[in-house]
Residue frames as a rotation matrix with the C-alpha (Angstrom) as fourth column:
MET 1
0.629 0.449 -0.635 77.79
0.582 0.269 0.767 142.22
0.516 -0.852 -0.092 25.98
GLN 2
-0.078 -0.610 0.789 79.04
-0.220 -0.761 -0.610 144.62
0.973 -0.220 -0.075 28.63
LEU 3
0.288 0.103 -0.952 80.01
0.887 0.348 0.305 144.31
0.362 -0.932 0.009 32.29
ARG 4
0.142 -0.173 0.975 79.95
-0.133 -0.979 -0.155 147.45
0.981 -0.108 -0.162 34.37
PHE 5
-0.513 -0.389 -0.765 81.56
0.718 0.295 -0.631 147.74
0.471 -0.873 0.128 37.79
VAL 6
0.470 0.758 0.453 78.77
0.235 -0.602 0.763 149.42
0.851 -0.252 -0.461 39.73
GLY 7
0.700 -0.376 0.607 80.90
-0.714 -0.362 0.599 148.95
-0.005 -0.853 -0.522 42.84
CYS 8
0.552 -0.583 -0.596 84.26
0.062 0.742 -0.668 147.24
0.832 0.332 0.445 43.24
GLY 9
-0.039 -0.583 0.811 85.30
-0.773 -0.497 -0.394 148.17
0.633 -0.643 -0.432 46.78
ASP 10
-0.673 -0.235 -0.701 86.00
0.242 0.826 -0.509 146.11
0.699 -0.512 -0.500 49.85
ALA 11
0.155 0.789 -0.594 83.95
0.865 0.182 0.467 145.94
0.477 -0.587 -0.654 53.05
LEU 12
-0.059 -0.292 -0.955 85.78
0.824 -0.554 0.118 148.97
-0.563 -0.780 0.274 54.46
GLY 13
0.881 0.470 0.053 85.12
0.406 -0.696 -0.591 151.26
-0.241 0.543 -0.805 51.49
SER 14
-0.034 -0.982 -0.187 88.82
0.533 -0.176 0.827 151.57
-0.845 -0.071 0.530 50.68
GLY 15
-0.879 -0.387 0.278 89.40
0.446 -0.462 0.766 154.42
-0.168 0.798 0.579 48.26
GLY 16
-0.577 0.733 -0.360 85.83
-0.480 -0.661 -0.577 155.62
-0.661 -0.160 0.733 48.79
ARG 17
-0.822 0.196 -0.535 84.51
-0.434 0.392 0.811 152.84
0.369 0.899 -0.237 46.58
PHE 18
0.173 0.960 0.219 81.05
-0.979 0.145 0.141 151.30
0.104 -0.238 0.966 46.64
ASN 19
-0.115 -0.115 0.987 80.54
-0.480 0.876 0.046 147.70
-0.870 -0.469 -0.155 47.73
THR 20
-0.906 -0.389 0.167 80.76
-0.088 0.558 0.825 144.89
-0.414 0.733 -0.540 45.19
CYS 21
0.268 0.945 0.188 78.11
0.120 0.161 -0.980 144.92
-0.956 0.285 -0.070 42.46
PHE 22
-0.845 -0.519 -0.128 78.66
-0.101 -0.080 0.992 144.13
-0.525 0.851 0.015 38.77
HIS 23
0.243 0.953 -0.180 76.01
-0.324 -0.095 -0.941 144.74
-0.914 0.287 0.286 36.08
VAL 24
-0.806 -0.479 0.349 76.04
0.104 0.464 0.880 142.57
-0.583 0.745 -0.324 32.95
THR 25
0.286 0.903 -0.322 73.93
-0.296 -0.237 -0.925 143.48
-0.911 0.360 0.200 29.92
GLY 26
-0.864 -0.477 0.161 73.64
0.013 0.299 0.954 142.15
-0.503 0.827 -0.252 26.40
ALA 27
-0.738 0.597 -0.313 71.13
-0.506 -0.184 0.843 141.53
0.446 0.781 0.438 23.66
GLN 28
0.104 0.801 -0.589 69.37
-0.101 0.598 0.795 138.88
0.989 -0.023 0.143 25.77
VAL 29
0.057 -0.150 -0.987 70.71
0.882 0.471 -0.021 139.23
0.469 -0.869 0.159 29.32
ASN 30
0.020 -0.053 0.998 70.50
-0.333 -0.942 -0.043 141.74
0.943 -0.332 -0.036 32.17
PHE 31
0.725 0.220 -0.652 71.80
0.431 0.594 0.679 140.62
0.537 -0.773 0.336 35.56
LEU 32
0.518 -0.550 0.655 73.83
-0.773 -0.629 0.083 141.55
0.367 -0.549 -0.751 38.63
ILE 33
0.198 -0.535 -0.821 76.72
0.469 0.787 -0.401 139.72
0.861 -0.306 0.407 40.25
ASP 34
-0.504 -0.260 -0.824 76.57
0.861 -0.072 -0.504 140.49
0.072 -0.963 0.260 43.98
CYS 35
0.213 0.665 0.715 74.60
0.318 -0.740 0.593 143.28
0.924 0.101 -0.369 45.59
GLY 36
-0.584 -0.567 -0.581 76.53
0.733 -0.061 -0.677 144.89
0.349 -0.821 0.451 48.44
ALA 37
-0.145 0.604 -0.784 74.97
0.867 -0.304 -0.395 147.31
-0.477 -0.737 -0.480 50.92
SER 38
-0.302 -0.053 -0.952 75.65
-0.068 -0.995 0.077 150.41
-0.951 0.088 0.297 48.80
SER 39
-0.734 -0.127 0.667 74.45
0.570 0.420 0.706 148.93
-0.370 0.898 -0.236 45.51
LEU 40
0.275 0.928 0.250 71.13
0.938 -0.202 -0.281 150.79
-0.210 0.312 -0.926 45.15
PRO 41
0.683 -0.031 -0.729 72.61
-0.008 -0.999 0.034 154.32
-0.730 -0.017 -0.683 45.35
ALA 42
-0.441 -0.896 -0.058 75.49
-0.145 0.007 0.989 153.17
-0.886 0.445 -0.133 43.14
LEU 43
-0.448 0.377 0.810 73.05
0.844 0.478 0.245 151.87
-0.295 0.794 -0.532 40.51
LYS 44
0.645 0.755 -0.120 71.09
0.695 -0.645 -0.320 155.12
-0.319 0.122 -0.940 40.67
ARG 45
0.263 -0.632 -0.729 74.24
-0.141 -0.773 0.618 157.21
-0.954 -0.060 -0.293 40.38
LEU 46
-0.783 -0.604 0.147 75.07
0.001 0.235 0.972 155.42
-0.622 0.761 -0.184 37.11
GLY 47
-0.288 0.763 -0.579 71.49
-0.891 -0.435 -0.129 155.74
-0.350 0.479 0.805 35.85
ILE 48
-0.926 -0.072 -0.372 70.98
-0.216 0.907 0.362 151.97
0.311 0.416 -0.855 35.65
ALA 49
-0.031 0.994 0.108 67.32
-0.898 -0.076 0.434 150.98
0.440 -0.083 0.894 35.52
ARG 50
-0.703 -0.255 0.664 66.61
-0.620 0.677 -0.396 148.29
-0.348 -0.691 -0.634 38.09
ASP 51
0.266 0.944 0.197 63.38
-0.676 0.328 -0.659 147.07
-0.687 0.042 0.725 36.51
GLY 52
0.568 -0.067 -0.820 65.25
-0.755 0.352 -0.552 145.42
0.326 0.933 0.150 33.63
ILE 53
-0.548 -0.815 0.190 67.46
-0.817 0.473 -0.329 143.31
0.178 -0.335 -0.925 35.91
GLU 54
0.368 0.749 -0.551 66.24
-0.663 0.627 0.408 139.72
0.652 0.215 0.728 35.68
LEU 55
0.686 -0.262 -0.679 68.78
0.456 0.882 0.121 137.84
0.567 -0.393 0.724 37.82
ILE 56
0.463 -0.622 0.632 71.00
-0.808 -0.589 0.013 138.57
0.364 -0.517 -0.775 40.82
LEU 57
0.520 -0.406 -0.751 73.82
0.308 0.910 -0.278 136.13
0.796 -0.087 0.598 41.63
ILE 58
0.723 -0.237 0.649 75.11
-0.668 -0.484 0.566 136.28
0.180 -0.843 -0.508 45.21
THR 59
0.044 -0.813 -0.580 78.53
-0.311 0.541 -0.782 134.83
0.949 0.215 -0.229 46.07
HIS 60
-0.499 -0.170 -0.850 78.21
0.693 0.511 -0.509 134.85
0.521 -0.843 -0.138 49.88
PHE 61
0.424 0.898 -0.115 76.42
0.722 -0.259 0.642 136.48
0.547 -0.355 -0.758 52.78
HIS 62
-0.452 -0.567 -0.689 78.81
0.822 -0.565 -0.074 139.22
-0.347 -0.599 0.721 53.92
GLY 63
0.290 0.734 -0.614 77.24
0.490 -0.665 -0.564 142.67
-0.822 -0.137 -0.552 53.92
ASP 64
-0.170 -0.427 -0.888 79.46
-0.486 -0.748 0.452 144.11
-0.857 0.508 -0.080 51.19
HIS 65
-0.972 -0.135 -0.195 78.19
-0.236 0.464 0.854 141.44
-0.025 0.876 -0.482 48.76
PHE 66
-0.665 0.712 -0.227 74.66
0.650 0.701 0.294 140.68
0.368 0.048 -0.928 50.01
ALA 67
-0.481 0.472 -0.739 73.18
0.706 -0.291 -0.645 143.46
-0.520 -0.832 -0.194 52.15
GLY 68
-0.893 0.177 -0.413 71.93
-0.343 -0.862 0.372 145.59
-0.290 0.474 0.831 49.27
LEU 69
-0.829 0.558 -0.036 69.10
0.378 0.605 0.701 143.18
0.413 0.567 -0.713 48.50
PRO 70
-0.208 0.824 -0.527 66.52
0.902 -0.047 -0.429 144.53
-0.379 -0.565 -0.733 50.99
PHE 71
-0.318 0.042 -0.947 67.01
-0.076 -0.997 -0.019 148.05
-0.945 0.065 0.320 49.64
LEU 72
-0.943 -0.071 -0.324 66.72
-0.326 0.015 0.945 146.82
-0.062 0.997 -0.037 46.05
LEU 73
-0.662 0.741 -0.112 63.53
0.687 0.660 0.304 144.87
0.299 0.124 -0.946 46.84
LEU 74
-0.129 0.595 -0.793 62.02
0.663 -0.542 -0.516 147.82
-0.737 -0.593 -0.325 48.71
ASP 75
-0.603 -0.171 -0.779 62.84
-0.374 -0.802 0.466 150.08
-0.704 0.572 0.420 45.75
ALA 76
-0.969 0.244 -0.038 61.14
0.095 0.509 0.856 147.54
0.228 0.826 -0.516 43.45
GLN 77
-0.314 0.896 -0.314 57.95
0.932 0.227 -0.283 147.78
-0.182 -0.381 -0.906 45.52
PHE 78
-0.033 0.294 -0.955 57.88
0.295 -0.910 -0.290 151.58
-0.955 -0.291 -0.057 45.46
THR 79
-0.624 -0.236 -0.745 58.64
-0.581 -0.497 0.644 151.77
-0.522 0.835 0.173 41.73
ARG 80
0.370 0.909 0.189 55.92
-0.599 0.389 -0.700 149.16
-0.710 0.146 0.689 41.06
ARG 81
-0.682 -0.654 -0.326 58.16
-0.706 0.474 0.526 146.62
-0.190 0.589 -0.785 39.41
SER 82
0.468 0.880 0.079 56.16
-0.798 0.459 -0.392 144.01
-0.381 0.121 0.917 37.49
ARG 83
0.336 -0.404 -0.851 58.84
-0.643 0.562 -0.521 141.86
0.689 0.722 -0.071 35.84
PRO 84
0.967 -0.007 -0.254 59.92
0.162 0.789 0.592 138.60
0.196 -0.614 0.765 37.52
LEU 85
0.282 -0.912 0.298 63.21
-0.851 -0.381 -0.361 138.53
0.443 -0.152 -0.884 39.42
VAL 86
0.811 -0.150 -0.565 65.42
0.284 0.946 0.156 135.60
0.511 -0.287 0.810 40.36
ILE 87
0.369 -0.742 0.559 67.93
-0.909 -0.413 0.052 135.81
0.192 -0.528 -0.827 43.22
ALA 88
0.866 -0.138 -0.480 70.36
0.099 0.989 -0.106 132.88
0.490 0.044 0.871 43.30
GLY 89
0.157 -0.845 0.511 73.20
-0.850 -0.379 -0.367 132.12
0.504 -0.377 -0.778 45.67
PRO 90
-0.767 -0.596 -0.237 74.68
-0.399 0.733 -0.552 129.67
0.503 -0.329 -0.800 48.16
GLN 91
-0.220 0.640 -0.736 72.71
0.556 0.702 0.444 127.14
0.801 -0.312 -0.510 50.16
GLY 92
-0.274 0.207 -0.939 70.66
0.930 -0.191 -0.314 128.87
-0.244 -0.960 -0.140 52.86
ILE 93
-0.924 -0.197 0.329 70.02
0.304 -0.899 0.315 132.01
0.234 0.391 0.890 50.81
GLU 94
-0.091 0.965 0.245 66.26
0.265 -0.214 0.940 132.03
0.960 0.150 -0.236 51.37
THR 95
0.533 0.242 -0.811 66.62
0.821 0.084 0.564 131.95
0.205 -0.967 -0.154 55.18
LYS 96
-0.437 -0.796 -0.419 69.48
0.841 -0.526 0.124 134.47
-0.319 -0.298 0.900 55.12
LEU 97
-0.769 0.179 0.614 67.53
0.281 -0.768 0.576 136.89
0.574 0.615 0.540 52.92
THR 98
0.328 0.941 -0.083 64.44
0.435 -0.072 0.898 136.68
0.839 -0.331 -0.432 55.14
GLY 99
0.365 -0.256 -0.895 66.52
0.921 -0.040 0.387 137.34
-0.135 -0.966 0.222 58.24
LEU 100
-0.720 -0.694 0.019 68.32
0.682 -0.701 0.208 140.27
-0.131 0.163 0.978 56.63
MET 101
-0.456 0.625 0.633 65.10
0.247 -0.595 0.765 141.89
0.855 0.506 0.117 55.48
GLU 102
0.582 0.700 -0.413 63.58
0.569 0.012 0.822 141.57
0.581 -0.714 -0.392 58.95
THR 103
-0.009 -0.680 -0.733 66.70
0.951 -0.233 0.204 143.09
-0.309 -0.695 0.649 60.52
LEU 104
-0.887 -0.446 0.117 66.75
0.456 -0.812 0.363 146.09
-0.067 0.376 0.924 58.20
PHE 105
-0.656 0.751 0.073 63.02
-0.661 -0.619 0.424 146.58
0.364 0.229 0.903 57.58
GLU 106
-0.845 0.307 0.439 60.78
-0.150 0.651 -0.744 144.77
-0.514 -0.695 -0.503 60.07
HIS 107
0.077 0.927 0.367 57.91
0.029 0.366 -0.930 142.82
-0.997 0.082 0.001 58.47
SER 108
0.011 -0.081 -0.997 59.28
-0.887 -0.461 0.028 143.46
-0.462 0.884 -0.077 54.97
SER 109
-0.914 -0.403 -0.052 59.82
-0.383 0.813 0.438 139.75
-0.134 0.420 -0.898 54.31
ARG 110
-0.562 0.777 0.283 56.07
0.548 0.606 -0.577 139.22
-0.620 -0.169 -0.766 54.69
THR 111
-0.157 0.479 -0.864 55.08
-0.487 -0.799 -0.354 141.96
-0.859 0.365 0.359 52.25
GLN 112
0.388 0.377 0.841 53.29
0.536 0.650 -0.538 140.62
-0.750 0.659 0.050 49.19
GLN 113
-0.637 -0.708 -0.303 55.44
0.106 -0.470 0.876 141.52
-0.763 0.526 0.375 46.20
ARG 114
0.368 0.732 -0.573 53.84
-0.508 -0.358 -0.783 142.97
-0.779 0.579 0.241 43.09
PHE 115
0.249 -0.385 -0.889 56.19
-0.911 0.218 -0.349 140.83
0.329 0.897 -0.296 41.00
ASP 116
0.962 0.068 -0.265 57.22
-0.026 0.987 0.158 137.19
0.272 -0.145 0.951 40.91
LEU 117
0.218 -0.908 0.357 60.30
-0.954 -0.275 -0.117 136.73
0.204 -0.316 -0.927 43.11
SER 118
0.903 -0.034 -0.429 62.19
0.047 0.999 0.019 133.43
0.427 -0.037 0.903 43.08
VAL 119
0.327 -0.823 0.465 65.05
-0.940 -0.236 0.246 132.67
-0.093 -0.518 -0.851 45.49
VAL 120
0.885 -0.035 -0.465 67.21
-0.181 0.893 -0.412 129.76
0.430 0.449 0.784 44.34
ALA 121
0.521 -0.733 0.438 69.95
-0.528 0.127 0.840 127.89
-0.671 -0.669 -0.321 46.22
LEU 122
0.606 -0.408 -0.683 72.90
-0.655 0.232 -0.719 126.75
0.452 0.883 -0.127 44.11
GLU 123
0.877 -0.365 0.313 75.02
0.098 0.773 0.627 123.64
-0.471 -0.519 0.713 44.61
PRO 124
0.117 -0.920 -0.374 78.78
-0.680 -0.349 0.645 123.83
-0.723 0.179 -0.667 43.98
GLU 125
-0.795 -0.600 -0.089 79.84
-0.418 0.435 0.797 122.44
-0.439 0.671 -0.597 40.59
GLN 126
-0.358 0.749 0.557 76.24
0.791 0.560 -0.245 121.94
-0.496 0.353 -0.794 39.47
SER 127
-0.991 -0.081 0.102 75.29
0.127 -0.778 0.615 124.19
0.029 0.623 0.782 36.56
ARG 128
-0.098 0.985 -0.142 71.96
0.675 -0.039 -0.737 126.00
-0.731 -0.168 -0.661 36.46
THR 129
-0.774 -0.077 0.628 70.42
0.580 -0.485 0.655 127.93
0.254 0.871 0.420 33.58
PHE 130
-0.119 0.711 -0.693 68.41
0.527 -0.546 -0.651 131.10
-0.841 -0.443 -0.310 34.07
GLY 131
0.778 0.415 -0.472 67.01
-0.197 -0.552 -0.811 132.24
-0.597 0.723 -0.347 30.74
GLU 132
0.865 -0.496 -0.074 70.06
-0.024 0.107 -0.994 132.84
0.501 0.862 0.081 28.55
VAL 133
0.140 -0.823 0.550 72.53
-0.905 -0.333 -0.267 132.69
0.403 -0.460 -0.791 31.47
ARG 134
0.690 -0.040 -0.723 74.27
0.171 0.979 0.110 129.46
0.704 -0.199 0.682 32.46
VAL 135
0.350 -0.492 0.797 75.90
-0.854 -0.518 0.055 129.56
0.385 -0.700 -0.602 35.89
THR 136
0.487 -0.280 -0.827 78.37
0.359 0.928 -0.103 127.08
0.796 -0.247 0.553 37.38
PRO 137
0.747 -0.221 0.627 79.34
-0.620 -0.571 0.538 127.77
0.240 -0.790 -0.564 41.02
TYR 138
0.169 -0.746 -0.644 82.63
0.288 0.663 -0.691 126.59
0.943 -0.069 0.327 42.50
PRO 139
0.801 0.148 -0.580 83.48
0.591 -0.048 0.805 126.49
0.092 -0.988 -0.126 46.21
ALA 140
0.198 -0.727 0.658 85.65
-0.088 -0.682 -0.726 129.34
0.976 0.085 -0.199 47.48
VAL 141
0.081 -0.310 -0.947 87.50
0.914 0.402 -0.053 129.74
0.397 -0.862 0.316 50.80
HIS 142
-0.261 -0.083 0.962 86.66
0.032 -0.997 -0.077 132.82
0.965 0.011 0.263 52.83
GLY 143
-0.775 -0.165 0.610 86.46
-0.559 -0.273 -0.783 131.91
0.296 -0.948 0.119 56.50
GLU 144
-0.892 0.389 -0.230 83.79
0.450 0.811 -0.373 130.50
0.042 -0.437 -0.899 58.77
SER 145
-0.220 0.853 -0.474 81.11
0.389 -0.369 -0.844 133.21
-0.895 -0.370 -0.250 58.83
GLY 146
-0.047 0.309 -0.950 79.06
-0.631 -0.747 -0.212 134.42
-0.775 0.589 0.229 55.90
GLY 147
-0.870 -0.337 -0.361 79.26
-0.492 0.523 0.696 131.21
-0.046 0.783 -0.620 53.88
PRO 148
0.300 -0.645 0.703 78.93
0.708 0.644 0.289 129.01
-0.639 0.411 0.650 51.98
PHE 149
0.083 -0.430 -0.899 81.23
-0.388 -0.845 0.368 130.84
-0.918 0.319 -0.237 49.56
LEU 150
0.499 0.191 0.845 80.99
0.622 0.600 -0.503 130.56
-0.603 0.777 0.181 45.80
ALA 151
-0.599 -0.538 -0.593 83.07
-0.262 -0.568 0.780 131.61
-0.756 0.623 0.200 42.81
TYR 152
0.454 0.877 0.157 81.18
-0.032 0.193 -0.981 131.75
-0.890 0.440 0.116 39.51
ARG 153
-0.880 -0.450 0.152 81.69
0.138 0.065 0.988 130.72
-0.455 0.891 0.005 35.91
ILE 154
0.089 0.953 -0.290 78.98
0.020 -0.292 -0.956 132.41
-0.996 0.080 -0.045 33.86
GLU 155
-0.827 -0.285 0.486 78.22
0.448 0.190 0.874 131.69
-0.341 0.940 -0.030 30.21
ALA 156
0.272 0.914 -0.301 76.04
0.399 -0.391 -0.829 134.06
-0.876 0.105 -0.471 28.22
GLU 157
0.902 0.223 -0.370 75.80
-0.205 -0.534 -0.820 135.13
-0.381 0.815 -0.436 24.59
GLY 158
0.822 -0.570 -0.016 78.88
0.315 0.478 -0.820 133.16
0.475 0.669 0.573 23.59
ARG 159
0.005 -0.825 0.565 81.11
-0.435 -0.511 -0.742 134.68
0.901 -0.242 -0.361 26.28
ILE 160
0.376 0.019 -0.926 82.45
0.697 0.653 0.296 133.41
0.611 -0.757 0.233 29.61
ILE 161
0.168 -0.279 0.945 82.77
-0.566 -0.813 -0.140 135.61
0.807 -0.511 -0.294 32.69
ALA 162
0.169 -0.167 -0.971 84.49
0.680 0.734 -0.008 134.20
0.714 -0.659 0.238 35.76
TYR 163
0.303 -0.035 0.952 84.53
-0.537 -0.832 0.140 135.80
0.787 -0.554 -0.271 39.19
SER 164
-0.533 -0.638 -0.556 86.69
0.119 0.594 -0.796 134.61
0.838 -0.490 -0.240 42.07
ALA 165
0.723 0.682 0.111 84.57
0.118 -0.280 0.953 136.37
0.680 -0.676 -0.283 44.70
ASP 166
0.326 -0.611 0.721 86.32
-0.912 -0.403 0.072 136.80
0.247 -0.681 -0.689 48.07
THR 167
0.996 -0.020 -0.092 88.65
0.036 0.984 0.175 133.87
0.087 -0.177 0.980 48.65
GLU 168
0.128 -0.987 0.101 92.14
-0.606 0.003 0.795 132.77
-0.785 -0.163 -0.598 49.46
TRP 169
-0.387 -0.289 -0.875 93.80
-0.907 0.291 0.305 130.72
0.166 0.912 -0.375 46.75
THR 170
0.031 0.378 0.925 91.96
-0.327 0.879 -0.347 127.48
-0.945 -0.292 0.151 46.01
ASP 171
-0.860 -0.475 0.188 92.49
-0.014 0.390 0.921 125.19
-0.510 0.789 -0.342 43.04
THR 172
-0.062 0.908 0.414 88.78
0.810 0.288 -0.511 125.39
-0.583 0.304 -0.753 42.19
LEU 173
0.321 0.139 -0.937 89.52
-0.211 -0.954 -0.214 128.81
-0.923 0.266 -0.277 40.68
ILE 174
-0.741 -0.659 -0.130 91.28
-0.291 0.142 0.946 127.07
-0.605 0.739 -0.297 37.79
PRO 175
-0.687 0.537 0.490 88.23
0.726 0.548 0.416 125.28
-0.046 0.641 -0.766 36.33
ALA 176
0.230 0.808 -0.542 86.05
0.686 -0.530 -0.499 128.25
-0.691 -0.257 -0.676 37.30
ALA 177
0.502 -0.086 -0.860 88.10
-0.276 -0.959 -0.065 130.70
-0.820 0.270 -0.505 35.22
ARG 178
-0.362 -0.754 0.548 89.93
0.325 0.449 0.832 128.55
-0.874 0.479 0.083 32.67
ASP 179
-0.767 -0.103 0.634 89.94
0.642 -0.088 0.762 130.21
-0.023 0.991 0.134 29.21
ALA 180
0.219 0.883 -0.414 87.35
0.800 -0.406 -0.442 132.78
-0.559 -0.234 -0.796 30.34
ASP 181
0.231 -0.055 0.971 86.85
0.739 -0.640 -0.212 135.86
0.633 0.767 -0.107 28.20
LEU 182
0.042 -0.193 0.980 86.93
-0.461 -0.874 -0.153 137.90
0.887 -0.445 -0.126 31.40
PHE 183
0.086 -0.085 -0.993 88.25
0.779 0.627 0.014 136.85
0.622 -0.774 0.120 34.80
ILE 184
0.329 0.078 0.941 87.43
-0.433 -0.873 0.224 139.23
0.839 -0.481 -0.254 37.65
ALA 185
0.167 -0.408 -0.897 89.70
0.644 0.734 -0.214 138.38
0.746 -0.543 0.386 40.56
GLU 186
0.998 0.064 -0.020 90.02
0.051 -0.533 0.845 139.67
0.044 -0.844 -0.535 44.07
ALA 187
0.060 -0.998 -0.024 93.47
0.616 0.055 -0.786 141.10
0.786 0.033 0.618 44.73
TYR 188
0.876 0.448 -0.180 93.14
0.402 -0.471 0.786 142.35
0.267 -0.760 -0.592 48.27
TYR 189
0.596 -0.762 -0.251 96.87
-0.154 -0.416 0.896 142.65
-0.788 -0.496 -0.366 48.92
TYR 190
0.516 -0.516 -0.684 99.89
-0.848 -0.198 -0.491 142.91
0.118 0.834 -0.540 46.65
ASP 191
-0.109 -0.630 -0.769 102.15
-0.375 0.743 -0.555 140.26
0.921 0.228 -0.317 48.19
ARG 192
-0.619 -0.055 0.784 100.94
-0.785 0.071 -0.615 139.83
-0.022 -0.996 -0.087 51.76
ILE 193
-0.528 0.401 -0.748 99.58
-0.016 0.876 0.481 136.34
0.849 0.266 -0.457 52.42
VAL 194
-0.703 0.403 0.586 96.57
-0.687 -0.173 -0.706 136.23
-0.183 -0.899 0.398 54.75
LYS 195
-0.785 0.522 0.334 93.79
0.472 0.853 -0.224 133.74
-0.401 -0.018 -0.916 55.36
ASN 196
0.022 1.000 0.019 90.55
0.671 -0.001 -0.741 134.17
-0.741 0.029 -0.671 53.41
HIS 197
0.750 0.207 -0.628 91.86
-0.231 -0.807 -0.543 136.71
-0.620 0.552 -0.557 50.87
LEU 198
0.612 -0.470 0.636 93.88
0.776 0.512 -0.368 136.60
-0.153 0.719 0.678 47.67
SER 199
0.204 -0.637 -0.744 97.06
-0.058 -0.766 0.640 138.53
-0.977 -0.087 -0.193 46.98
LEU 200
0.740 0.051 -0.671 98.14
-0.639 -0.257 -0.725 139.56
-0.209 0.965 -0.157 43.50
LYS 201
-0.269 -0.941 -0.203 101.43
-0.963 0.266 0.042 137.68
0.014 0.207 -0.978 43.74
THR 202
-0.521 0.177 0.835 99.63
-0.183 0.933 -0.311 134.46
-0.834 -0.315 -0.454 44.69
LEU 203
0.588 0.809 0.005 97.19
-0.100 0.079 -0.992 134.96
-0.803 0.583 0.127 41.83
GLU 204
0.406 -0.488 -0.772 99.99
-0.902 -0.348 -0.255 135.61
-0.144 0.800 -0.582 39.35
ALA 205
-0.593 -0.707 0.386 101.56
-0.661 0.701 0.268 132.22
-0.460 -0.096 -0.883 40.07
HIS 206
-0.411 0.535 0.738 98.40
0.314 0.843 -0.436 130.51
-0.856 0.053 -0.515 38.81
LEU 207
0.180 0.535 -0.825 97.50
-0.555 -0.638 -0.534 132.70
-0.812 0.554 0.182 35.84
PRO 208
-0.631 -0.418 -0.653 99.18
-0.775 0.295 0.559 130.42
-0.041 0.859 -0.510 33.25
ALA 209
-0.936 0.315 0.156 96.96
0.294 0.945 -0.143 127.51
-0.193 -0.088 -0.977 34.33
ILE 210
-0.117 0.939 -0.323 93.87
0.287 -0.279 -0.916 129.71
-0.951 -0.200 -0.237 34.18
ASN 211
-0.798 -0.353 0.488 94.70
0.534 -0.042 0.844 131.23
-0.278 0.934 0.223 30.77
ALA 212
0.296 0.921 -0.253 91.92
0.671 -0.389 -0.632 133.82
-0.680 0.017 -0.733 30.84
LYS 213
0.144 -0.192 0.971 91.79
0.916 -0.344 -0.204 136.20
0.374 0.919 0.127 27.90
ARG 214
-0.115 -0.142 0.983 91.40
-0.078 -0.985 -0.152 139.25
0.990 -0.094 0.102 30.12
LEU 215
-0.188 -0.024 -0.982 91.98
0.929 0.319 -0.186 139.85
0.318 -0.947 -0.038 33.82
VAL 216
0.029 0.190 0.981 90.50
-0.164 -0.968 0.192 142.65
0.986 -0.167 0.003 35.91
LEU 217
-0.698 -0.364 -0.617 91.44
0.541 0.297 -0.787 143.10
0.470 -0.883 -0.010 39.57
THR 218
0.125 0.811 0.571 88.82
-0.151 -0.554 0.819 144.07
0.981 -0.189 0.053 42.15
HIS 219
0.908 0.354 -0.224 88.12
0.158 0.206 0.966 144.27
0.388 -0.912 0.131 45.93
MET 220
0.042 -0.998 0.041 91.46
0.538 -0.012 -0.843 145.99
0.842 0.058 0.536 46.59
SER 221
0.466 -0.020 -0.885 92.77
0.854 -0.250 0.455 147.27
-0.231 -0.968 -0.099 49.91
GLU 222
0.921 -0.201 -0.335 94.43
-0.200 -0.979 0.038 150.65
-0.336 0.032 -0.941 50.35
ASP 223
0.011 -0.964 0.266 97.74
-0.136 0.262 0.956 148.81
-0.991 -0.047 -0.128 49.86
MET 224
-0.247 -0.056 0.967 96.69
0.822 0.516 0.240 147.66
-0.513 0.855 -0.082 46.38
LEU 225
0.760 0.608 0.228 94.99
0.638 -0.634 -0.437 150.91
-0.121 0.478 -0.870 45.42
ALA 226
0.611 -0.616 -0.498 98.22
-0.287 -0.758 0.586 152.78
-0.738 -0.215 -0.639 46.08
ARG 227
-0.465 -0.835 0.294 99.93
-0.070 0.366 0.928 150.55
-0.883 0.411 -0.229 43.50
ALA 228
0.389 0.775 0.497 97.11
0.358 0.370 -0.857 150.50
-0.849 0.512 -0.133 40.92
GLY 229
0.832 -0.046 -0.553 98.86
-0.444 -0.653 -0.613 152.83
-0.333 0.756 -0.564 38.49
GLU 230
-0.133 -0.983 -0.125 101.98
-0.951 0.090 0.297 150.66
-0.280 0.158 -0.947 38.42
LEU 231
-0.066 0.151 0.986 100.32
-0.202 0.966 -0.161 147.29
-0.977 -0.210 -0.033 37.84
PRO 232
-0.907 -0.293 -0.302 100.51
-0.353 0.138 0.925 145.39
-0.229 0.946 -0.229 34.52
TYR 233
-0.660 0.748 0.074 96.83
0.745 0.637 0.198 144.46
0.101 0.185 -0.977 34.90
LEU 234
-0.403 0.631 0.663 93.62
-0.069 -0.743 0.666 146.40
0.913 0.223 0.342 34.57
ALA 235
-0.896 0.140 -0.421 92.31
0.436 0.108 -0.893 147.47
-0.079 -0.984 -0.158 37.98
ALA 236
-0.080 0.963 0.256 88.57
0.857 -0.064 0.511 148.04
0.509 0.260 -0.821 38.32
HIS 237
-0.987 -0.002 -0.159 87.08
0.096 -0.804 -0.587 151.34
-0.127 -0.595 0.794 39.43
ASP 238
-0.269 0.961 -0.068 83.48
0.464 0.068 -0.883 152.24
-0.844 -0.269 -0.464 40.13
GLY 239
0.460 0.575 -0.677 81.63
-0.342 -0.589 -0.732 152.93
-0.820 0.568 -0.075 36.89
MET 240
-0.521 -0.753 -0.402 84.19
-0.691 0.095 0.717 151.21
-0.501 0.651 -0.569 34.66
ALA 241
0.661 0.748 0.057 82.70
-0.524 0.514 -0.679 149.27
-0.537 0.419 0.732 31.72
VAL 242
-0.586 -0.784 0.204 84.31
-0.417 0.508 0.754 146.29
-0.695 0.357 -0.624 29.98
GLU 243
0.340 0.659 -0.671 83.07
-0.927 0.116 -0.356 145.17
-0.157 0.743 0.651 26.57
LEU 244
-0.284 -0.369 0.885 83.06
-0.213 0.924 0.317 141.46
-0.935 -0.099 -0.341 25.82
């Protein structure tokens, strides 16, 4: 199984990076984690076929994690997608997606799709299975707008991928990522403590309790990107692939 960082940037495009979008593929799975506004051109740049994607997991409703969906759905119409697609995310996702589509492409939410589209709301700490993918969401802490906010523990093909999403430190990250084969964690700042975001130094204090086999840092500010070459951890970059 492979995870590819289609985009790993923040909302401001620090370092010229695309918005958050991770592509996971294996013998029996093909899905995205988040779909930020720039995801469609990023997928095309990497030559990733969208028709094979069966599931999209959304962590929250900020544009750099969610706003790529209307473009992806419009592309699916024009390329005559026929395979079913499931979009799953926090409570309210169906209303939020309809509103976003109408804002970006008026009347698009009323267009009859050529494929079966299911939009599923997830409850924190209640596992759901989509084909060969088992997803357990955990509540994250990322402010008052754009929520609810979810971190994910994803089990597929005998491997566990955990993703913190955008969040300040919360103890729910421990069960979400404990003993994961891959833990993708936001590290927005190096040691600066701010509301709603995670710093590397804060994360480091909790890594022994998490005990993930591999850590990759993502969603980094210019401050963190300037230090990337000096860090003892792998820092994501657009296009990077991790084998599990």
